[in-house]
PyMOL Python script that loads the backbone (N, CA, C, O; Angstrom):
from pymol import cmd

cmd.read_pdbstr("""\
ATOM      1  N   MET A   1     -24.034   6.503  80.310  1.00  0.00           N
ATOM      2  CA  MET A   1     -23.935   8.063  80.512  1.00  0.00           C
ATOM      3  C   MET A   1     -22.169   7.682  80.378  1.00  0.00           C
ATOM      4  O   MET A   1     -21.767   6.761  81.090  1.00  0.00           O
ATOM      5  N   ALA A   2     -21.206   8.365  79.512  1.00  0.00           N
ATOM      6  CA  ALA A   2     -19.969   8.502  79.955  1.00  0.00           C
ATOM      7  C   ALA A   2     -19.805   9.607  80.913  1.00  0.00           C
ATOM      8  O   ALA A   2     -20.478  10.634  80.994  1.00  0.00           O
ATOM      9  N   ASN A   3     -18.601   9.156  81.770  1.00  0.00           N
ATOM     10  CA  ASN A   3     -17.985  10.315  82.498  1.00  0.00           C
ATOM     11  C   ASN A   3     -16.860  11.161  81.614  1.00  0.00           C
ATOM     12  O   ASN A   3     -15.884  10.753  80.985  1.00  0.00           O
ATOM     13  N   THR A   4     -17.161  11.935  81.730  1.00  0.00           N
ATOM     14  CA  THR A   4     -16.041  12.817  81.210  1.00  0.00           C
ATOM     15  C   THR A   4     -15.610  13.939  81.957  1.00  0.00           C
ATOM     16  O   THR A   4     -16.186  14.147  83.024  1.00  0.00           O
ATOM     17  N   GLN A   5     -14.588  14.799  81.550  1.00  0.00           N
ATOM     18  CA  GLN A   5     -13.643  15.538  81.962  1.00  0.00           C
ATOM     19  C   GLN A   5     -13.429  16.521  81.882  1.00  0.00           C
ATOM     20  O   GLN A   5     -12.702  16.779  80.923  1.00  0.00           O
ATOM     21  N   GLY A   6     -13.906  17.844  82.841  1.00  0.00           N
ATOM     22  CA  GLY A   6     -13.171  18.807  82.144  1.00  0.00           C
ATOM     23  C   GLY A   6     -11.825  19.202  81.575  1.00  0.00           C
ATOM     24  O   GLY A   6     -11.049  18.302  81.257  1.00  0.00           O
ATOM     25  N   PRO A   7     -11.450  20.583  81.405  1.00  0.00           N
ATOM     26  CA  PRO A   7      -9.708  20.647  81.058  1.00  0.00           C
ATOM     27  C   PRO A   7      -9.039  20.500  82.450  1.00  0.00           C
ATOM     28  O   PRO A   7      -7.889  20.098  82.627  1.00  0.00           O
ATOM     29  N   GLN A   8     -10.157  20.987  83.681  1.00  0.00           N
ATOM     30  CA  GLN A   8      -9.047  21.331  85.307  1.00  0.00           C
ATOM     31  C   GLN A   8      -9.307  19.998  85.876  1.00  0.00           C
ATOM     32  O   GLN A   8      -8.903  19.826  87.026  1.00  0.00           O
ATOM     33  N   GLY A   9     -10.040  18.802  85.156  1.00  0.00           N
ATOM     34  CA  GLY A   9     -10.631  17.610  85.588  1.00  0.00           C
ATOM     35  C   GLY A   9     -11.605  17.669  86.310  1.00  0.00           C
ATOM     36  O   GLY A   9     -11.611  16.632  86.974  1.00  0.00           O
ATOM     37  N   ASN A  10     -12.474  18.314  86.578  1.00  0.00           N
ATOM     38  CA  ASN A  10     -13.269  18.520  87.412  1.00  0.00           C
ATOM     39  C   ASN A  10     -14.789  17.603  86.392  1.00  0.00           C
ATOM     40  O   ASN A  10     -14.985  17.604  85.176  1.00  0.00           O
ATOM     41  N   HIS A  11     -15.472  17.036  87.333  1.00  0.00           N
ATOM     42  CA  HIS A  11     -16.786  15.948  86.587  1.00  0.00           C
ATOM     43  C   HIS A  11     -17.442  16.716  85.758  1.00  0.00           C
ATOM     44  O   HIS A  11     -17.331  17.890  86.113  1.00  0.00           O
ATOM     45  N   ASP A  12     -18.271  16.551  84.523  1.00  0.00           N
ATOM     46  CA  ASP A  12     -18.725  17.219  83.838  1.00  0.00           C
ATOM     47  C   ASP A  12     -20.327  15.617  83.911  1.00  0.00           C
ATOM     48  O   ASP A  12     -20.317  14.481  83.438  1.00  0.00           O
ATOM     49  N   PRO A  13     -21.218  16.240  84.575  1.00  0.00           N
ATOM     50  CA  PRO A  13     -22.085  14.493  84.394  1.00  0.00           C
ATOM     51  C   PRO A  13     -22.801  14.874  83.514  1.00  0.00           C
ATOM     52  O   PRO A  13     -23.487  13.954  83.069  1.00  0.00           O
ATOM     53  N   ALA A  14     -23.053  16.309  82.799  1.00  0.00           N
ATOM     54  CA  ALA A  14     -24.291  16.812  81.639  1.00  0.00           C
ATOM     55  C   ALA A  14     -23.112  16.557  80.205  1.00  0.00           C
ATOM     56  O   ALA A  14     -23.463  16.647  79.029  1.00  0.00           O
ATOM     57  N   GLY A  15     -21.918  16.281  80.601  1.00  0.00           N
ATOM     58  CA  GLY A  15     -20.957  16.164  79.182  1.00  0.00           C
ATOM     59  C   GLY A  15     -21.431  17.228  78.258  1.00  0.00           C
ATOM     60  O   GLY A  15     -21.546  17.002  77.053  1.00  0.00           O
ATOM     61  N   SER A  16     -21.794  18.740  78.950  1.00  0.00           N
ATOM     62  CA  SER A  16     -21.641  19.404  77.937  1.00  0.00           C
ATOM     63  C   SER A  16     -20.608  20.659  77.748  1.00  0.00           C
ATOM     64  O   SER A  16     -20.996  21.793  77.465  1.00  0.00           O
ATOM     65  N   THR A  17     -19.455  20.355  77.913  1.00  0.00           N
ATOM     66  CA  THR A  17     -18.235  20.737  77.507  1.00  0.00           C
ATOM     67  C   THR A  17     -17.827  19.957  76.340  1.00  0.00           C
ATOM     68  O   THR A  17     -17.254  20.595  75.457  1.00  0.00           O
ATOM     69  N   GLN A  18     -18.037  18.487  76.127  1.00  0.00           N
ATOM     70  CA  GLN A  18     -17.824  18.096  74.936  1.00  0.00           C
ATOM     71  C   GLN A  18     -19.043  18.174  74.123  1.00  0.00           C
ATOM     72  O   GLN A  18     -18.806  18.109  72.917  1.00  0.00           O
ATOM     73  N   MET A  19     -20.346  18.301  74.456  1.00  0.00           N
ATOM     74  CA  MET A  19     -21.445  19.044  73.542  1.00  0.00           C
ATOM     75  C   MET A  19     -20.815  20.031  72.561  1.00  0.00           C
ATOM     76  O   MET A  19     -20.539  19.815  71.381  1.00  0.00           O
ATOM     77  N   PHE A  20     -20.607  21.339  73.378  1.00  0.00           N
ATOM     78  CA  PHE A  20     -20.122  22.577  73.392  1.00  0.00           C
ATOM     79  C   PHE A  20     -19.030  22.363  72.815  1.00  0.00           C
ATOM     80  O   PHE A  20     -18.676  23.538  72.906  1.00  0.00           O
ATOM     81  N   ARG A  21     -17.712  21.619  72.010  1.00  0.00           N
ATOM     82  CA  ARG A  21     -17.005  21.466  71.953  1.00  0.00           C
ATOM     83  C   ARG A  21     -17.187  21.306  70.182  1.00  0.00           C
ATOM     84  O   ARG A  21     -16.711  21.951  69.248  1.00  0.00           O
ATOM     85  N   ALA A  22     -17.933  20.352  70.239  1.00  0.00           N
ATOM     86  CA  ALA A  22     -18.945  19.275  68.896  1.00  0.00           C
ATOM     87  C   ALA A  22     -19.288  20.259  68.176  1.00  0.00           C
ATOM     88  O   ALA A  22     -18.912  20.571  67.046  1.00  0.00           O
ATOM     89  N   PHE A  23     -20.151  20.829  68.990  1.00  0.00           N
ATOM     90  CA  PHE A  23     -21.087  22.441  68.253  1.00  0.00           C
ATOM     91  C   PHE A  23     -19.746  23.270  67.456  1.00  0.00           C
ATOM     92  O   PHE A  23     -19.677  23.362  66.230  1.00  0.00           O
ATOM     93  N   VAL A  24     -18.908  23.735  68.231  1.00  0.00           N
ATOM     94  CA  VAL A  24     -18.185  25.165  67.739  1.00  0.00           C
ATOM     95  C   VAL A  24     -17.483  24.193  66.815  1.00  0.00           C
ATOM     96  O   VAL A  24     -16.864  24.906  66.025  1.00  0.00           O
ATOM     97  N   ASP A  25     -17.253  22.830  66.497  1.00  0.00           N
ATOM     98  CA  ASP A  25     -15.952  22.436  65.763  1.00  0.00           C
ATOM     99  C   ASP A  25     -17.026  21.469  64.684  1.00  0.00           C
ATOM    100  O   ASP A  25     -16.670  20.403  64.183  1.00  0.00           O
ATOM    101  N   GLU A  26     -17.918  21.889  64.545  1.00  0.00           N
ATOM    102  CA  GLU A  26     -19.106  21.023  63.550  1.00  0.00           C
ATOM    103  C   GLU A  26     -18.540  21.738  62.122  1.00  0.00           C
ATOM    104  O   GLU A  26     -18.021  21.066  61.230  1.00  0.00           O
ATOM    105  N   ALA A  27     -18.717  23.177  62.046  1.00  0.00           N
ATOM    106  CA  ALA A  27     -18.908  23.634  60.775  1.00  0.00           C
ATOM    107  C   ALA A  27     -17.622  25.099  61.055  1.00  0.00           C
ATOM    108  O   ALA A  27     -17.587  25.909  61.981  1.00  0.00           O
ATOM    109  N   PRO A  28     -16.818  24.977  59.993  1.00  0.00           N
ATOM    110  CA  PRO A  28     -15.947  26.059  59.994  1.00  0.00           C
ATOM    111  C   PRO A  28     -16.094  27.546  59.934  1.00  0.00           C
ATOM    112  O   PRO A  28     -17.046  27.822  59.204  1.00  0.00           O
ATOM    113  N   PRO A  29     -15.828  28.031  60.158  1.00  0.00           N
ATOM    114  CA  PRO A  29     -16.424  29.905  59.573  1.00  0.00           C
ATOM    115  C   PRO A  29     -16.264  29.727  58.491  1.00  0.00           C
ATOM    116  O   PRO A  29     -15.595  28.866  57.920  1.00  0.00           O
ATOM    117  N   GLY A  30     -17.140  30.895  57.940  1.00  0.00           N
ATOM    118  CA  GLY A  30     -17.208  30.466  56.323  1.00  0.00           C
ATOM    119  C   GLY A  30     -17.694  29.597  55.516  1.00  0.00           C
ATOM    120  O   GLY A  30     -17.597  29.702  54.293  1.00  0.00           O
ATOM    121  N   SER A  31     -18.233  28.706  56.075  1.00  0.00           N
ATOM    122  CA  SER A  31     -18.872  27.651  54.949  1.00  0.00           C
ATOM    123  C   SER A  31     -19.765  28.338  54.411  1.00  0.00           C
ATOM    124  O   SER A  31     -20.117  29.513  54.520  1.00  0.00           O
ATOM    125  N   ARG A  32     -20.284  26.993  53.479  1.00  0.00           N
ATOM    126  CA  ARG A  32     -21.287  27.458  51.991  1.00  0.00           C
ATOM    127  C   ARG A  32     -22.426  27.677  53.489  1.00  0.00           C
ATOM    128  O   ARG A  32     -22.530  28.784  54.018  1.00  0.00           O
ATOM    129  N   GLN A  33     -23.011  26.748  53.881  1.00  0.00           N
ATOM    130  CA  GLN A  33     -24.018  27.152  54.297  1.00  0.00           C
ATOM    131  C   GLN A  33     -24.520  28.478  55.099  1.00  0.00           C
ATOM    132  O   GLN A  33     -25.562  29.083  54.844  1.00  0.00           O
ATOM    133  N   GLN A  34     -23.389  28.887  56.329  1.00  0.00           N
ATOM    134  CA  GLN A  34     -23.904  30.187  56.169  1.00  0.00           C
ATOM    135  C   GLN A  34     -23.751  31.288  55.673  1.00  0.00           C
ATOM    136  O   GLN A  34     -23.872  32.252  56.429  1.00  0.00           O
ATOM    137  N   ALA A  35     -23.413  31.541  54.136  1.00  0.00           N
ATOM    138  CA  ALA A  35     -23.673  32.538  53.270  1.00  0.00           C
ATOM    139  C   ALA A  35     -24.591  32.415  52.766  1.00  0.00           C
ATOM    140  O   ALA A  35     -25.150  33.400  52.285  1.00  0.00           O
ATOM    141  N   ALA A  36     -25.207  30.979  52.648  1.00  0.00           N
ATOM    142  CA  ALA A  36     -26.445  30.791  52.032  1.00  0.00           C
ATOM    143  C   ALA A  36     -27.903  30.950  53.209  1.00  0.00           C
ATOM    144  O   ALA A  36     -29.090  31.055  52.899  1.00  0.00           O
ATOM    145  N   SER A  37     -27.353  30.922  54.446  1.00  0.00           N
ATOM    146  CA  SER A  37     -27.720  30.770  55.727  1.00  0.00           C
ATOM    147  C   SER A  37     -28.477  33.191  55.645  1.00  0.00           C
ATOM    148  O   SER A  37     -29.480  33.897  55.747  1.00  0.00           O
ATOM    149  N   SER A  38     -27.329  33.228  55.459  1.00  0.00           N
ATOM    150  CA  SER A  38     -27.201  34.738  55.796  1.00  0.00           C
ATOM    151  C   SER A  38     -28.002  35.800  54.273  1.00  0.00           C
ATOM    152  O   SER A  38     -28.322  36.989  54.309  1.00  0.00           O
ATOM    153  N   SER A  39     -28.099  35.025  53.331  1.00  0.00           N
ATOM    154  CA  SER A  39     -28.634  35.908  52.288  1.00  0.00           C
ATOM    155  C   SER A  39     -30.109  35.455  52.063  1.00  0.00           C
ATOM    156  O   SER A  39     -30.517  35.909  50.994  1.00  0.00           O
ATOM    157  N   GLY A  40     -30.885  34.836  52.608  1.00  0.00           N
ATOM    158  CA  GLY A  40     -32.498  34.400  53.169  1.00  0.00           C
ATOM    159  C   GLY A  40     -33.111  35.728  53.479  1.00  0.00           C
ATOM    160  O   GLY A  40     -33.707  36.488  52.716  1.00  0.00           O
ATOM    161  N   PRO A  41     -32.833  35.862  54.812  1.00  0.00           N
ATOM    162  CA  PRO A  41     -33.516  37.214  55.518  1.00  0.00           C
ATOM    163  C   PRO A  41     -32.811  38.127  54.654  1.00  0.00           C
ATOM    164  O   PRO A  41     -33.621  39.017  54.393  1.00  0.00           O
ATOM    165  N   ARG A  42     -31.853  38.334  54.149  1.00  0.00           N
ATOM    166  CA  ARG A  42     -31.795  39.543  53.398  1.00  0.00           C
ATOM    167  C   ARG A  42     -32.281  39.314  52.258  1.00  0.00           C
ATOM    168  O   ARG A  42     -31.165  39.386  51.742  1.00  0.00           O
ATOM    169  N   LEU A  43     -32.613  39.208  51.822  1.00  0.00           N
ATOM    170  CA  LEU A  43     -33.898  38.538  50.474  1.00  0.00           C
ATOM    171  C   LEU A  43     -35.053  39.286  50.965  1.00  0.00           C
ATOM    172  O   LEU A  43     -35.380  40.394  50.539  1.00  0.00           O
ATOM    173  N   GLY A  44     -35.751  38.525  52.029  1.00  0.00           N
ATOM    174  CA  GLY A  44     -36.870  38.703  52.549  1.00  0.00           C
ATOM    175  C   GLY A  44     -37.390  40.054  52.506  1.00  0.00           C
ATOM    176  O   GLY A  44     -38.435  40.536  52.068  1.00  0.00           O
ATOM    177  N   LEU A  45     -36.149  40.631  53.209  1.00  0.00           N
ATOM    178  CA  LEU A  45     -36.534  41.768  54.276  1.00  0.00           C
ATOM    179  C   LEU A  45     -36.276  43.326  52.364  1.00  0.00           C
ATOM    180  O   LEU A  45     -37.023  44.277  52.133  1.00  0.00           O
ATOM    181  N   ILE A  46     -35.349  43.007  51.743  1.00  0.00           N
ATOM    182  CA  ILE A  46     -35.415  43.666  50.676  1.00  0.00           C
ATOM    183  C   ILE A  46     -36.892  43.417  49.834  1.00  0.00           C
ATOM    184  O   ILE A  46     -37.432  44.369  49.270  1.00  0.00           O
ATOM    185  N   ILE A  47     -37.320  42.428  49.816  1.00  0.00           N
ATOM    186  CA  ILE A  47     -38.644  42.451  48.588  1.00  0.00           C
ATOM    187  C   ILE A  47     -40.066  42.554  49.716  1.00  0.00           C
ATOM    188  O   ILE A  47     -41.184  42.247  49.302  1.00  0.00           O
ATOM    189  N   GLY A  48     -39.811  43.092  51.375  1.00  0.00           N
ATOM    190  CA  GLY A  48     -40.684  43.361  52.071  1.00  0.00           C
ATOM    191  C   GLY A  48     -40.176  45.003  51.776  1.00  0.00           C
ATOM    192  O   GLY A  48     -40.965  45.274  50.871  1.00  0.00           O
ATOM    193  N   VAL A  49     -39.805  45.569  51.867  1.00  0.00           N
ATOM    194  CA  VAL A  49     -39.481  46.793  51.689  1.00  0.00           C
ATOM    195  C   VAL A  49     -39.786  47.431  50.202  1.00  0.00           C
ATOM    196  O   VAL A  49     -39.987  48.645  50.162  1.00  0.00           O
ATOM    197  N   VAL A  50     -39.829  46.688  48.992  1.00  0.00           N
ATOM    198  CA  VAL A  50     -40.244  47.187  47.984  1.00  0.00           C
ATOM    199  C   VAL A  50     -41.880  47.227  47.677  1.00  0.00           C
ATOM    200  O   VAL A  50     -42.470  48.113  47.059  1.00  0.00           O
ATOM    201  N   ALA A  51     -42.563  45.804  48.388  1.00  0.00           N
ATOM    202  CA  ALA A  51     -43.465  45.567  48.274  1.00  0.00           C
ATOM    203  C   ALA A  51     -44.168  47.126  49.364  1.00  0.00           C
ATOM    204  O   ALA A  51     -44.523  48.187  48.852  1.00  0.00           O
ATOM    205  N   ALA A  52     -44.192  46.919  50.400  1.00  0.00           N
ATOM    206  CA  ALA A  52     -44.368  48.388  50.963  1.00  0.00           C
ATOM    207  C   ALA A  52     -44.551  49.326  50.112  1.00  0.00           C
ATOM    208  O   ALA A  52     -45.593  49.850  49.717  1.00  0.00           O
ATOM    209  N   VAL A  53     -42.935  49.600  49.718  1.00  0.00           N
ATOM    210  CA  VAL A  53     -43.731  51.066  48.857  1.00  0.00           C
ATOM    211  C   VAL A  53     -44.476  50.897  47.536  1.00  0.00           C
ATOM    212  O   VAL A  53     -45.155  51.836  47.120  1.00  0.00           O
ATOM    213  N   VAL A  54     -44.392  49.791  46.876  1.00  0.00           N
ATOM    214  CA  VAL A  54     -45.267  49.786  46.282  1.00  0.00           C
ATOM    215  C   VAL A  54     -47.065  49.862  46.645  1.00  0.00           C
ATOM    216  O   VAL A  54     -47.862  50.091  45.735  1.00  0.00           O
ATOM    217  N   ILE A  55     -47.459  49.664  47.895  1.00  0.00           N
ATOM    218  CA  ILE A  55     -48.280  49.910  48.707  1.00  0.00           C
ATOM    219  C   ILE A  55     -48.847  50.632  48.618  1.00  0.00           C
ATOM    220  O   ILE A  55     -50.026  50.762  48.287  1.00  0.00           O
ATOM    221  N   VAL A  56     -47.762  51.543  49.035  1.00  0.00           N
ATOM    222  CA  VAL A  56     -48.147  53.353  49.624  1.00  0.00           C
ATOM    223  C   VAL A  56     -48.140  53.814  48.594  1.00  0.00           C
ATOM    224  O   VAL A  56     -49.063  54.606  48.402  1.00  0.00           O
ATOM    225  N   ALA A  57     -47.277  53.621  47.564  1.00  0.00           N
ATOM    226  CA  ALA A  57     -47.407  54.301  46.395  1.00  0.00           C
ATOM    227  C   ALA A  57     -49.158  54.118  45.644  1.00  0.00           C
ATOM    228  O   ALA A  57     -49.854  55.024  45.185  1.00  0.00           O
ATOM    229  N   ALA A  58     -49.475  52.678  45.739  1.00  0.00           N
ATOM    230  CA  ALA A  58     -51.205  52.513  45.155  1.00  0.00           C
ATOM    231  C   ALA A  58     -51.731  53.312  46.176  1.00  0.00           C
ATOM    232  O   ALA A  58     -52.200  54.342  45.691  1.00  0.00           O
ATOM    233  N   VAL A  59     -51.839  53.259  47.320  1.00  0.00           N
ATOM    234  CA  VAL A  59     -52.610  54.064  48.016  1.00  0.00           C
ATOM    235  C   VAL A  59     -52.752  55.913  47.613  1.00  0.00           C
ATOM    236  O   VAL A  59     -53.602  56.607  47.056  1.00  0.00           O
ATOM    237  N   ALA A  60     -51.790  56.088  48.073  1.00  0.00           N
ATOM    238  CA  ALA A  60     -52.019  57.727  47.786  1.00  0.00           C
ATOM    239  C   ALA A  60     -51.682  58.015  45.833  1.00  0.00           C
ATOM    240  O   ALA A  60     -51.338  59.145  45.486  1.00  0.00           O
ATOM    241  N   TRP A  61     -51.792  57.212  45.067  1.00  0.00           N
ATOM    242  CA  TRP A  61     -52.329  57.126  44.249  1.00  0.00           C
ATOM    243  C   TRP A  61     -54.081  57.447  44.329  1.00  0.00           C
ATOM    244  O   TRP A  61     -54.776  58.452  44.475  1.00  0.00           O
ATOM    245  N   LEU A  62     -54.242  56.458  44.204  1.00  0.00           N
ATOM    246  CA  LEU A  62     -56.126  56.278  44.876  1.00  0.00           C
ATOM    247  C   LEU A  62     -56.368  57.420  45.547  1.00  0.00           C
ATOM    248  O   LEU A  62     -57.456  57.979  45.408  1.00  0.00           O
ATOM    249  N   ALA A  63     -55.768  57.733  46.053  1.00  0.00           N
ATOM    250  CA  ALA A  63     -56.248  58.715  47.258  1.00  0.00           C
ATOM    251  C   ALA A  63     -56.053  60.219  46.841  1.00  0.00           C
ATOM    252  O   ALA A  63     -56.064  61.178  47.613  1.00  0.00           O
ATOM    253  N   LEU A  64     -55.916  60.242  45.797  1.00  0.00           N
ATOM    254  CA  LEU A  64     -55.304  62.030  44.899  1.00  0.00           C
ATOM    255  C   LEU A  64     -56.291  61.773  43.663  1.00  0.00           C
ATOM    256  O   LEU A  64     -56.443  62.716  42.885  1.00  0.00           O
ATOM    257  N   LYS A  65     -57.118  60.320  43.365  1.00  0.00           N
ATOM    258  CA  LYS A  65     -57.202  60.682  42.266  1.00  0.00           C
ATOM    259  C   LYS A  65     -58.719  61.036  42.448  1.00  0.00           C
ATOM    260  O   LYS A  65     -59.362  61.500  41.507  1.00  0.00           O
TER     261      LYS A  65
END
""", "prot")
cmd.dss("prot")
cmd.show_as("cartoon", "prot")
cmd.util.cbc("prot")
cmd.orient("prot")
């Protein structure tokens, strides 16, 4: 394991500073991956709300029939 030095010259035995920098620099903000992943949960939420409205309407229709 390589000895890494922090910005002040402090020893970082786990290399967490280097790993954090690699994580931050991995994908630039506004990349296509972030846009694609943010549309997935939103689509699922919309489908869930529509399904809930349909189920409530069906139960109300059967109760009033």
